NURO-498552 format. One record per atom (N, C-alpha, C, O): residue in one letter; x, y, z; chain; residue number from 1. Coordinates in Angstrom, 2 decimals. Example, Ala and Ser with C-alpha at 12.3 -4.5 7.8 and 13.67 -1.06 7.14 Angstrom:
2
<aa A	east 13.19	north -5.69	up 7.80	ch A	i 1> $
<aa A	east 12.30	north -4.50	up 7.80	ch A	i 1> $
<aa A	east 13.20	north -3.30	up 7.80	ch A	i 1> $
<aa A	east 14.24	north -3.32	up 8.46	ch A	i 1> $
<aa S	east 12.85	north -2.25	up 7.08	ch A	i 2> $
<aa S	east 13.67	north -1.06	up 7.14	ch A	i 2> $
<aa S	east 12.90	north 0.03	up 7.87	ch A	i 2> $
<aa S	east 13.41	north 1.14	up 8.04	ch A	i 2> $
This chain:
69
<aa M	east 4.99	north 3.88	up 15.71	ch A	i 1> $
<aa M	east 4.09	north 4.77	up 15.95	ch A	i 1> $
<aa M	east 3.00	north 3.79	up 16.99	ch A	i 1> $
<aa M	east 2.24	north 4.36	up 17.77	ch A	i 1> $
<aa Q	east 3.02	north 2.87	up 16.92	ch A	i 2> $
<aa Q	east 2.37	north 2.49	up 17.55	ch A	i 2> $
<aa Q	east 3.31	north 2.03	up 18.79	ch A	i 2> $
<aa Q	east 2.69	north 1.52	up 19.72	ch A	i 2> $
<aa E	east 4.96	north 2.16	up 18.96	ch A	i 3> $
<aa E	east 5.50	north 1.03	up 19.88	ch A	i 3> $
<aa E	east 5.46	north 3.30	up 20.62	ch A	i 3> $
<aa E	east 5.41	north 3.60	up 21.81	ch A	i 3> $
<aa W	east 5.50	north 3.92	up 19.91	ch A	i 4> $
<aa W	east 5.98	north 5.64	up 20.30	ch A	i 4> $
<aa W	east 4.51	north 5.92	up 21.51	ch A	i 4> $
<aa W	east 4.50	north 6.64	up 22.51	ch A	i 4> $
<aa F	east 3.42	north 5.07	up 20.94	ch A	i 5> $
<aa F	east 2.39	north 5.67	up 21.29	ch A	i 5> $
<aa F	east 2.12	north 5.11	up 22.87	ch A	i 5> $
<aa F	east 1.86	north 5.68	up 23.93	ch A	i 5> $
<aa E	east 2.36	north 3.50	up 22.42	ch A	i 6> $
<aa E	east 1.91	north 2.62	up 23.77	ch A	i 6> $
<aa E	east 3.34	north 2.72	up 24.85	ch A	i 6> $
<aa E	east 3.45	north 2.02	up 25.85	ch A	i 6> $
<aa A	east 4.17	north 3.53	up 24.50	ch A	i 7> $
<aa A	east 5.45	north 3.67	up 25.39	ch A	i 7> $
<aa A	east 5.59	north 5.07	up 25.78	ch A	i 7> $
<aa A	east 6.69	north 5.57	up 26.02	ch A	i 7> $
<aa G	east 4.36	north 5.76	up 25.86	ch A	i 8> $
<aa G	east 3.95	north 6.92	up 26.25	ch A	i 8> $
<aa G	east 5.20	north 7.85	up 25.74	ch A	i 8> $
<aa G	east 5.29	north 8.87	up 26.42	ch A	i 8> $
<aa A	east 6.25	north 7.73	up 24.65	ch A	i 9> $
<aa A	east 6.54	north 8.74	up 23.59	ch A	i 9> $
<aa A	east 5.67	north 10.09	up 23.12	ch A	i 9> $
<aa A	east 6.08	north 11.20	up 22.80	ch A	i 9> $
<aa C	east 4.01	north 9.45	up 23.23	ch A	i 10> $
<aa C	east 3.31	north 10.53	up 22.03	ch A	i 10> $
<aa C	east 1.74	north 10.04	up 22.51	ch A	i 10> $
<aa C	east 1.23	north 8.95	up 22.77	ch A	i 10> $
<aa D	east 1.28	north 11.34	up 22.48	ch A	i 11> $
<aa D	east -0.44	north 10.89	up 22.80	ch A	i 11> $
<aa D	east -1.07	north 11.06	up 21.20	ch A	i 11> $
<aa D	east -2.29	north 11.03	up 21.05	ch A	i 11> $
<aa G	east -0.63	north 11.15	up 20.62	ch A	i 12> $
<aa G	east -1.36	north 11.13	up 19.27	ch A	i 12> $
<aa G	east -0.43	north 11.75	up 17.98	ch A	i 12> $
<aa G	east 0.72	north 12.17	up 17.96	ch A	i 12> $
<aa F	east -1.16	north 11.65	up 17.23	ch A	i 13> $
<aa F	east -0.55	north 12.05	up 15.38	ch A	i 13> $
<aa F	east -1.31	north 13.07	up 14.94	ch A	i 13> $
<aa F	east -2.51	north 12.98	up 15.24	ch A	i 13> $
<aa W	east -0.91	north 14.18	up 14.21	ch A	i 14> $
<aa W	east -1.51	north 14.73	up 13.21	ch A	i 14> $
<aa W	east -1.41	north 14.22	up 11.52	ch A	i 14> $
<aa W	east -0.40	north 14.03	up 10.84	ch A	i 14> $
<aa L	east -2.83	north 14.09	up 11.16	ch A	i 15> $
<aa L	east -3.01	north 13.75	up 9.72	ch A	i 15> $
<aa L	east -3.17	north 14.82	up 9.07	ch A	i 15> $
<aa L	east -3.83	north 15.80	up 9.38	ch A	i 15> $
<aa C	east -2.34	north 14.55	up 7.87	ch A	i 16> $
<aa C	east -2.20	north 15.86	up 6.68	ch A	i 16> $
<aa C	east -2.25	north 15.07	up 5.65	ch A	i 16> $
<aa C	east -1.23	north 14.82	up 5.01	ch A	i 16> $
<aa P	east -3.58	north 14.49	up 5.31	ch A	i 17> $
<aa P	east -3.92	north 14.01	up 3.57	ch A	i 17> $
<aa P	east -3.40	north 14.65	up 2.92	ch A	i 17> $
<aa P	east -3.19	north 15.83	up 3.17	ch A	i 17> $
<aa D	east -3.06	north 14.11	up 1.95	ch A	i 18> $
<aa D	east -2.34	north 15.11	up 0.37	ch A	i 18> $
<aa D	east -3.43	north 15.40	up -0.32	ch A	i 18> $
<aa D	east -2.93	north 16.00	up -1.27	ch A	i 18> $
<aa V	east -4.75	north 15.39	up -0.54	ch A	i 19> $
<aa V	east -5.96	north 15.25	up -0.75	ch A	i 19> $
<aa V	east -7.23	north 15.20	up 0.01	ch A	i 19> $
<aa V	east -7.97	north 14.22	up -0.10	ch A	i 19> $
<aa Y	east -7.56	north 16.41	up 0.92	ch A	i 20> $
<aa Y	east -8.11	north 16.42	up 2.21	ch A	i 20> $
<aa Y	east -9.16	north 15.46	up 1.87	ch A	i 20> $
<aa Y	east -9.12	north 14.43	up 2.54	ch A	i 20> $
<aa E	east -10.20	north 15.55	up 0.91	ch A	i 21> $
<aa E	east -11.58	north 14.41	up 0.53	ch A	i 21> $
<aa E	east -11.09	north 13.26	up 0.57	ch A	i 21> $
<aa E	east -11.30	north 12.48	up 1.50	ch A	i 21> $
<aa D	east -10.31	north 12.99	up -0.49	ch A	i 22> $
<aa D	east -9.92	north 11.69	up -0.56	ch A	i 22> $
<aa D	east -8.88	north 10.99	up 0.19	ch A	i 22> $
<aa D	east -9.17	north 9.82	up 0.45	ch A	i 22> $
<aa G	east -7.84	north 11.36	up 0.56	ch A	i 23> $
<aa G	east -6.94	north 11.37	up 1.45	ch A	i 23> $
<aa G	east -7.96	north 11.05	up 2.57	ch A	i 23> $
<aa G	east -8.43	north 9.93	up 2.39	ch A	i 23> $
<aa I	east -8.49	north 11.73	up 3.76	ch A	i 24> $
<aa I	east -9.07	north 11.54	up 4.41	ch A	i 24> $
<aa I	east -10.12	north 10.13	up 4.57	ch A	i 24> $
<aa I	east -10.35	north 9.82	up 5.74	ch A	i 24> $
<aa D	east -10.75	north 9.29	up 3.52	ch A	i 25> $
<aa D	east -11.50	north 8.97	up 3.26	ch A	i 25> $
<aa D	east -10.76	north 7.52	up 3.61	ch A	i 25> $
<aa D	east -10.96	north 6.80	up 4.59	ch A	i 25> $
<aa T	east -9.95	north 7.32	up 2.61	ch A	i 26> $
<aa T	east -8.84	north 6.66	up 2.48	ch A	i 26> $
<aa T	east -8.27	north 5.81	up 4.07	ch A	i 26> $
<aa T	east -8.47	north 4.62	up 4.33	ch A	i 26> $
<aa F	east -7.42	north 7.00	up 5.12	ch A	i 27> $
<aa F	east -7.34	north 6.76	up 6.04	ch A	i 27> $
<aa F	east -8.41	north 5.74	up 6.67	ch A	i 27> $
<aa F	east -8.27	north 4.53	up 6.82	ch A	i 27> $
<aa V	east -9.72	north 6.66	up 7.04	ch A	i 28> $
<aa V	east -10.58	north 6.57	up 7.46	ch A	i 28> $
<aa V	east -11.31	north 4.64	up 7.16	ch A	i 28> $
<aa V	east -11.82	north 3.89	up 7.98	ch A	i 28> $
<aa D	east -11.04	north 4.43	up 5.70	ch A	i 29> $
<aa D	east -11.60	north 3.06	up 5.32	ch A	i 29> $
<aa D	east -10.28	north 2.41	up 5.58	ch A	i 29> $
<aa D	east -10.55	north 1.39	up 6.21	ch A	i 29> $
<aa E	east -9.20	north 2.47	up 5.44	ch A	i 30> $
<aa E	east -8.23	north 1.41	up 5.16	ch A	i 30> $
<aa E	east -7.39	north 1.59	up 7.05	ch A	i 30> $
<aa E	east -7.35	north 0.74	up 7.94	ch A	i 30> $
<aa V	east -7.00	north 2.66	up 7.05	ch A	i 31> $
<aa V	east -6.42	north 2.46	up 8.23	ch A	i 31> $
<aa V	east -6.98	north 2.47	up 9.90	ch A	i 31> $
<aa V	east -6.21	north 2.04	up 10.76	ch A	i 31> $
<aa V	east -7.96	north 2.84	up 10.20	ch A	i 32> $
<aa V	east -9.02	north 2.78	up 11.15	ch A	i 32> $
<aa V	east -9.56	north 1.81	up 11.45	ch A	i 32> $
<aa V	east -9.51	north 1.69	up 12.68	ch A	i 32> $
<aa P	east -10.17	north 0.88	up 10.90	ch A	i 33> $
<aa P	east -9.94	north -0.74	up 11.43	ch A	i 33> $
<aa P	east -9.43	north -1.56	up 11.89	ch A	i 33> $
<aa P	east -9.82	north -2.50	up 12.58	ch A	i 33> $
<aa I	east -7.85	north -1.01	up 11.28	ch A	i 34> $
<aa I	east -6.66	north -1.92	up 11.62	ch A	i 34> $
<aa I	east -6.53	north -1.12	up 13.36	ch A	i 34> $
<aa I	east -6.26	north -1.83	up 14.33	ch A	i 34> $
<aa L	east -6.74	north 0.14	up 13.48	ch A	i 35> $
<aa L	east -6.20	north 0.65	up 14.93	ch A	i 35> $
<aa L	east -7.27	north 0.18	up 15.73	ch A	i 35> $
<aa L	east -7.19	north -0.28	up 16.87	ch A	i 35> $
<aa Q	east -8.49	north 0.38	up 14.90	ch A	i 36> $
<aa Q	east -9.33	north -0.50	up 16.25	ch A	i 36> $
<aa Q	east -9.14	north -2.27	up 16.40	ch A	i 36> $
<aa Q	east -9.28	north -2.88	up 17.47	ch A	i 36> $
<aa Q	east -8.90	north -2.73	up 15.45	ch A	i 37> $
<aa Q	east -8.76	north -4.32	up 15.77	ch A	i 37> $
<aa Q	east -7.30	north -4.09	up 16.79	ch A	i 37> $
<aa Q	east -7.03	north -5.19	up 17.26	ch A	i 37> $
<aa R	east -6.56	north -3.32	up 17.15	ch A	i 38> $
<aa R	east -5.25	north -3.29	up 18.20	ch A	i 38> $
<aa R	east -5.83	north -2.48	up 19.02	ch A	i 38> $
<aa R	east -4.99	north -1.82	up 19.64	ch A	i 38> $
<aa G	east -7.01	north -2.21	up 19.33	ch A	i 39> $
<aa G	east -7.48	north -0.99	up 20.58	ch A	i 39> $
<aa G	east -6.94	north -0.32	up 20.38	ch A	i 39> $
<aa G	east -6.46	north 0.04	up 21.45	ch A	i 39> $
<aa L	east -6.32	north 0.65	up 19.10	ch A	i 40> $
<aa L	east -5.72	north 2.11	up 19.42	ch A	i 40> $
<aa L	east -6.52	north 3.09	up 19.07	ch A	i 40> $
<aa L	east -6.16	north 4.26	up 19.18	ch A	i 40> $
<aa F	east -7.96	north 2.65	up 18.50	ch A	i 41> $
<aa F	east -8.91	north 3.48	up 18.22	ch A	i 41> $
<aa F	east -10.08	north 2.92	up 18.36	ch A	i 41> $
<aa F	east -10.49	north 1.92	up 17.76	ch A	i 41> $
<aa H	east -11.01	north 3.97	up 19.67	ch A	i 42> $
<aa H	east -12.50	north 3.67	up 19.92	ch A	i 42> $
<aa H	east -13.10	north 3.24	up 18.96	ch A	i 42> $
<aa H	east -12.80	north 3.49	up 17.80	ch A	i 42> $
<aa N	east -14.31	north 2.30	up 19.45	ch A	i 43> $
<aa N	east -15.26	north 1.66	up 18.24	ch A	i 43> $
<aa N	east -16.45	north 2.47	up 18.73	ch A	i 43> $
<aa N	east -17.20	north 2.86	up 17.83	ch A	i 43> $
<aa D	east -16.81	north 2.82	up 20.10	ch A	i 44> $
<aa D	east -17.60	north 3.81	up 20.43	ch A	i 44> $
<aa D	east -17.37	north 4.30	up 22.06	ch A	i 44> $
<aa D	east -16.57	north 3.52	up 22.58	ch A	i 44> $
<aa Y	east -17.67	north 5.02	up 22.72	ch A	i 45> $
<aa Y	east -17.58	north 5.50	up 23.73	ch A	i 45> $
<aa Y	east -18.61	north 5.18	up 24.98	ch A	i 45> $
<aa Y	east -19.79	north 5.08	up 24.64	ch A	i 45> $
<aa E	east -18.29	north 5.00	up 26.50	ch A	i 46> $
<aa E	east -18.76	north 4.96	up 26.99	ch A	i 46> $
<aa E	east -19.56	north 5.60	up 27.80	ch A	i 46> $
<aa E	east -20.40	north 5.11	up 28.55	ch A	i 46> $
<aa G	east -19.21	north 7.05	up 27.60	ch A	i 47> $
<aa G	east -20.14	north 8.31	up 28.56	ch A	i 47> $
<aa G	east -21.03	north 8.91	up 27.76	ch A	i 47> $
<aa G	east -21.45	north 8.37	up 26.73	ch A	i 47> $
<aa D	east -21.38	north 10.02	up 28.15	ch A	i 48> $
<aa D	east -22.05	north 11.12	up 27.41	ch A	i 48> $
<aa D	east -21.27	north 12.23	up 27.50	ch A	i 48> $
<aa D	east -21.65	north 12.99	up 26.61	ch A	i 48> $
<aa T	east -20.50	north 12.66	up 28.02	ch A	i 49> $
<aa T	east -19.94	north 14.07	up 28.31	ch A	i 49> $
<aa T	east -18.08	north 13.28	up 27.97	ch A	i 49> $
<aa T	east -17.73	north 12.11	up 27.82	ch A	i 49> $
<aa L	east -17.52	north 14.22	up 27.96	ch A	i 50> $
<aa L	east -15.44	north 14.76	up 27.50	ch A	i 50> $
<aa L	east -15.44	north 14.18	up 29.03	ch A	i 50> $
<aa L	east -14.81	north 13.12	up 28.98	ch A	i 50> $
<aa R	east -15.79	north 14.38	up 30.05	ch A	i 51> $
<aa R	east -15.01	north 14.17	up 31.07	ch A	i 51> $
<aa R	east -15.54	north 12.08	up 31.72	ch A	i 51> $
<aa R	east -15.06	north 11.34	up 32.56	ch A	i 51> $
<aa D	east -16.37	north 11.99	up 31.02	ch A	i 52> $
<aa D	east -16.44	north 10.14	up 31.06	ch A	i 52> $
<aa D	east -15.54	north 9.86	up 30.25	ch A	i 52> $
<aa D	east -14.54	north 9.30	up 30.69	ch A	i 52> $
<aa H	east -15.63	north 10.17	up 28.94	ch A	i 53> $
<aa H	east -14.80	north 9.76	up 28.11	ch A	i 53> $
<aa H	east -13.14	north 9.52	up 28.10	ch A	i 53> $
<aa H	east -12.47	north 8.74	up 27.42	ch A	i 53> $
<aa L	east -12.67	north 10.62	up 29.23	ch A	i 54> $
<aa L	east -11.51	north 10.71	up 29.61	ch A	i 54> $
<aa L	east -11.36	north 10.05	up 31.32	ch A	i 54> $
<aa L	east -10.46	north 10.08	up 32.16	ch A	i 54> $
<aa G	east -12.69	north 9.48	up 31.29	ch A	i 55> $
<aa G	east -12.47	north 8.64	up 32.85	ch A	i 55> $
<aa G	east -12.11	north 9.37	up 34.26	ch A	i 55> $
<aa G	east -11.55	north 8.85	up 35.22	ch A	i 55> $
<aa V	east -12.65	north 10.90	up 34.10	ch A	i 56> $
<aa V	east -12.28	north 11.44	up 35.45	ch A	i 56> $
<aa V	east -13.79	north 11.70	up 35.64	ch A	i 56> $
<aa V	east -14.77	north 11.99	up 34.94	ch A	i 56> $
<aa E	east -13.43	north 11.40	up 37.23	ch A	i 57> $
<aa E	east -14.86	north 10.80	up 37.67	ch A	i 57> $
<aa E	east -15.41	north 12.32	up 38.76	ch A	i 57> $
<aa E	east -16.51	north 12.62	up 39.22	ch A	i 57> $
<aa Y	east -14.48	north 12.78	up 38.81	ch A	i 58> $
<aa Y	east -15.24	north 14.02	up 39.55	ch A	i 58> $
<aa Y	east -15.10	north 15.47	up 39.04	ch A	i 58> $
<aa Y	east -14.12	north 15.36	up 38.31	ch A	i 58> $
<aa Q	east -15.36	north 16.41	up 39.00	ch A	i 59> $
<aa Q	east -15.26	north 17.79	up 38.14	ch A	i 59> $
<aa Q	east -13.86	north 18.61	up 38.97	ch A	i 59> $
<aa Q	east -14.13	north 19.77	up 39.26	ch A	i 59> $
<aa Y	east -13.18	north 18.39	up 39.16	ch A	i 60> $
<aa Y	east -12.08	north 19.11	up 39.92	ch A	i 60> $
<aa Y	east -12.57	north 20.62	up 39.60	ch A	i 60> $
<aa Y	east -13.03	north 21.18	up 38.61	ch A	i 60> $
<aa G	east -12.17	north 21.05	up 41.16	ch A	i 61> $
<aa G	east -12.32	north 22.74	up 41.71	ch A	i 61> $
<aa G	east -13.78	north 22.94	up 41.48	ch A	i 61> $
<aa G	east -14.08	north 24.13	up 41.59	ch A	i 61> $
<aa M	east -14.75	north 22.19	up 41.21	ch A	i 62> $
<aa M	east -15.97	north 22.64	up 40.69	ch A	i 62> $
<aa M	east -16.74	north 21.93	up 41.88	ch A	i 62> $
<aa M	east -16.39	north 20.77	up 42.08	ch A	i 62> $
<aa N	east -17.98	north 22.56	up 42.90	ch A	i 63> $
<aa N	east -18.87	north 21.92	up 43.35	ch A	i 63> $
<aa N	east -18.02	north 21.62	up 44.61	ch A	i 63> $
<aa N	east -18.19	north 20.63	up 45.32	ch A	i 63> $
<aa Q	east -17.06	north 22.60	up 44.82	ch A	i 64> $
<aa Q	east -16.62	north 21.89	up 46.15	ch A	i 64> $
<aa Q	east -17.76	north 22.69	up 47.46	ch A	i 64> $
<aa Q	east -18.37	north 23.73	up 47.19	ch A	i 64> $
<aa P	east -17.84	north 22.07	up 48.67	ch A	i 65> $
<aa P	east -18.56	north 22.77	up 49.68	ch A	i 65> $
<aa P	east -17.54	north 23.99	up 50.03	ch A	i 65> $
<aa P	east -16.34	north 24.04	up 49.75	ch A	i 65> $
<aa V	east -18.29	north 24.90	up 50.66	ch A	i 66> $
<aa V	east -17.81	north 25.99	up 51.27	ch A	i 66> $
<aa V	east -17.86	north 26.16	up 52.65	ch A	i 66> $
<aa V	east -18.96	north 26.32	up 53.18	ch A	i 66> $
<aa A	east -16.77	north 26.15	up 53.37	ch A	i 67> $
<aa A	east -16.77	north 26.40	up 55.18	ch A	i 67> $
<aa A	east -17.65	north 27.45	up 55.58	ch A	i 67> $
<aa A	east -17.58	north 28.56	up 55.04	ch A	i 67> $
<aa S	east -18.54	north 27.16	up 56.56	ch A	i 68> $
<aa S	east -19.14	north 28.52	up 57.30	ch A	i 68> $
<aa S	east -18.17	north 28.96	up 57.68	ch A	i 68> $
<aa S	east -17.05	north 28.43	up 57.66	ch A	i 68> $
<aa A	east -18.51	north 30.10	up 58.14	ch A	i 69> $
<aa A	east -17.13	north 30.80	up 59.05	ch A	i 69> $
<aa A	east -17.90	north 30.71	up 60.56	ch A	i 69> $
<aa A	east -17.33	north 31.10	up 61.57	ch A	i 69> $
């Protein structure tokens, strides 16, 4: 799965734990730390907005100057 992700064959995965509360706890406790060690899961985020998290510097289509007539 890591190879697929790194090769651009996918951009993520859906998780369907067998028992939601227990299954998700197991995933978070056991799998997320491994993903963090491999640099595949954020430990924290650098910015305050989704745009910051995605690395988009400019809000495309917004705040563009209007040419005067």
